C-alpha positions in Angstrom: -1.9 -4.2 -15.3 0.1 -6.8 -17.1 2.0 -9.3 -14.9 5.1 -11.1 -16.3 4.2 -14.7 -17.0 7.3 -16.1 -15.2 6.2 -14.2 -12.0 2.7 -15.8 -12.1 4.2 -19.2 -12.5 6.6 -18.6 -9.6 4.0 -16.9 -7.4 0.5 -18.3 -8.0 -2.0 -15.9 -6.5 0.2 -12.8 -7.2 -1.9 -9.9 -8.3 -3.5 -6.6 -7.5 -7.0 -5.2 -7.2 -7.1 -1.7 -8.8 -9.3 1.2 -7.6 -9.4 4.6 -9.1 -10.7 7.5 -7.0 -11.3 10.9 -8.6 -12.4 14.3 -7.5 -10.9 14.4 -4.1 -9.4 17.2 -2.0 -6.4 16.5 0.2 -6.0 18.4 3.4 -3.5 18.3 6.2 -6.0 17.0 8.8 -9.6 17.4 10.0 -11.1 17.0 13.5 -13.6 14.5 12.1 -10.9 12.2 10.8 -8.8 12.5 13.9 -11.8 11.4 16.1 -12.7 8.6 13.7 -9.1 7.3 13.7 -9.1 7.1 17.5 -12.4 5.2 17.5 -11.1 2.7 15.0 -7.8 2.3 16.8 -9.7 1.2 19.9 -11.8 -1.3 17.8 -8.6 -2.8 16.4 -7.1 -3.1 19.9 -10.2 -4.9 21.0 -10.0 -7.4 18.1 -6.3 -8.4 18.2 -5.3 -9.8 21.6 -1.6 -8.8 21.6 1.5 -8.0 19.6 2.7 -11.6 20.0 0.0 -13.0 17.7 0.5 -10.5 14.8 3.2 -12.4 12.9 1.0 -15.5 12.7 -2.2 -13.8 11.5 -2.9 -15.4 8.0 -2.6 -12.1 6.0 0.5 -11.0 7.8 2.1 -14.4 7.4 1.4 -14.3 3.6 3.1 -11.0 3.2 6.1 -12.0 5.4 6.6 -15.2 3.4 6.5 -13.2 0.2 8.9 -10.6 1.5 11.5 -13.3 2.3 11.2 -14.7 -1.2 12.0 -11.4 -2.8 14.9 -10.5 -0.6 13.3 -8.3 2.0 13.6 -9.1 5.7 10.1 -8.6 7.2 11.5 -8.5 10.7 13.4 -5.3 9.8 11.1 -3.9 7.1 7.5 -4.6 8.1 4.8 -5.1 5.5 2.7 -1.9 5.5 -0.4 -3.4 7.2 1.6 -5.1 9.8 3.6 -2.0 10.6 0.4 0.0 11.1 -1.3 -2.7 13.1 1.8 -3.0 15.4 1.8 0.7 15.9 -1.8 0.7 17.1 -1.4 -2.4 19.3 1.6 -0.8 20.8 -0.5 2.1 22.1 0.5 4.7 19.6 -1.8 6.6 17.3 -1.6 6.1 13.5 0.6 8.8 11.9 -0.9 12.0 10.6 0.3 12.7 7.1 -2.7 14.2 5.3 -6.4 13.3 5.1 -5.8 11.1 2.1 -2.9 9.0 3.4 -4.5 8.8 6.8 -7.7 7.4 5.3 -6.1 4.6 3.4 -3.6 3.9 6.2 -6.6 3.3 8.4 -8.1 0.9 5.9 -4.8 -0.9 5.7 -4.5 -1.1 9.5 -8.0 -2.6 9.8 -7.6 -5.1 6.9 -3.8 -5.7 7.1 -3.7 -5.4 3.3 -0.8 -3.5 1.9 -2.2 -0.6 -0.2 -0.2 1.4 -2.8 -1.4 4.7 -4.1 -0.2 6.8 -7.1 -1.1 10.2 -8.5 -2.9 9.2 -11.7 -1.5 12.2 -13.6 2.1 11.1 -12.9 1.8 7.6 -14.3 0.4 5.8 -17.4 -2.0 3.3 -15.8 -2.5 1.5 -19.2 1.2 0.8 -19.5 2.0 -0.8 -16.2 4.0 -4.1 -16.0 4.8 -6.1 -12.9 8.1 -8.0 -13.4 11.3 -9.2 -11.8 13.8 -6.5 -11.1 16.9 -6.2 -13.2 20.1 -6.4 -11.2 21.6 -2.9 -10.7 18.5 -0.9 -11.8 17.8 2.1 -9.6 14.8 2.9 -7.5 14.0 6.0 -5.5 11.2 5.4 -3.1 9.1 7.6 -0.8 11.1 8.4 2.4 14.5 7.4 0.9 17.3 9.9 1.0 18.9 8.5 -2.2 18.2 5.8 -4.8 18.9 2.2 -4.1 20.4 -0.4 -6.5 18.2 -3.4 -6.8 19.6 -7.0 -6.6 17.5 -8.6 -9.2 15.3 -10.7 -6.9 12.7 -8.0 -6.1 9.4 -7.7 -7.8 8.8 -4.2 -9.4 6.1 -2.3 -11.2 7.3 -0.4 -14.3 5.6 2.3 -16.2 6.5 1.0 -19.6 5.6 4.3 -21.4 7.7 6.5 -19.1 10.3 3.7 -18.6 10.4 4.3 -14.9 9.8 2.1 -11.8 6.8 3.2 -9.8 7.1 0.6 -7.0 9.1 -2.2 -5.5 6.1 -4.5 -4.9 4.6 -4.6 -2.3 7.3 -2.8 -0.3 7.5 0.8 -1.3 6.2 3.3 -3.9 8.3 5.7 -5.9 8.7 9.2 -4.7 8.1 10.7 -8.1 4.5 9.4 -8.4 3.4 9.9 -4.8 0.2 11.6 -3.8 0.4 15.2 -2.6 -2.1 17.8 -1.5 -2.4 18.9 -5.1 -3.5 15.4 -6.3 -7.1 15.1 -7.5 -7.2 11.5 -8.9 -5.5 8.4 -7.5 -4.8 4.9 -8.7 -4.9 2.5 -5.7 -3.5 -1.0 -5.8 -4.6 -3.5 -3.2 -1.5 -5.7 -3.1 -2.1 -9.4 -3.4 0.5 -12.1 -2.8 0.2 -15.9 -2.5 -2.1 -16.8 0.4 -4.3 -13.7 0.2 -7.7 -14.2 -1.3 -9.2 -11.9 -3.8 -12.2 -11.2 -1.6 -9.8 -9.8 1.0 -8.5 -7.3 -1.6 -12.0 -6.4 -2.6 -13.0 -5.7 1.1 -9.9 -3.5 1.5 -10.8 -1.6 -1.7 -14.3 -1.0 -0.5 -13.1 0.3 2.9 -10.5 2.5 1.2 -13.1 4.0 -1.1 -15.5 4.6 1.7 -12.9 6.4 3.9 -11.3 8.5 1.1 -14.8 9.5 -0.1 -15.8 10.5 3.4 -12.7 12.3 4.5 -11.4 13.8 1.2 -14.5 15.2 -0.4 -14.1 17.9 -3.0 -16.9 20.3 -2.2 -16.3 22.2 -5.5 -17.3 19.1 -7.6 
């Protein structure tokens, strides 16, 4: 993915680690994954002492600082890894969406890395550009009831061939390119911001690949 030169100059260390996973089968849930999630949740609770320390964990702090700089209040809209971690530490189970989303959500909760996922058939991966948003351009993200108008300080990812935004980075992915139970190939992005090291993104990618491969196998392949 190409990154706008001005963005790299403004935010040294900005970047993504891509991962493509093909030949998967997405299901609503499985008993094996449900049991594994519960096991991992207990491990997370044993490693992080309390909710009070979350905001000062280095990875979380890096995302929070970046959110502030692109016009997003992280105390109201949590970075994805932080939101999942807080949910677990608060005594709740991770959400059950489908085996695919649940698998990479678990990897995100463990590593605190924000992970974006796109249906590869709905985007042109060779034509992606990360750039500064244009004031007034529209974005319709997953979970939104209507499009929002961007202010011009956000960082976005555009599919240049389709001329569509696929993400406000690293906040939310577009509804149009989301993964569904019909998806068979996914482009993941481990979202890097200043203060997060590349080896942390690589570790998150490995964990994501392991979990998706384990819990979303396509037995027909």
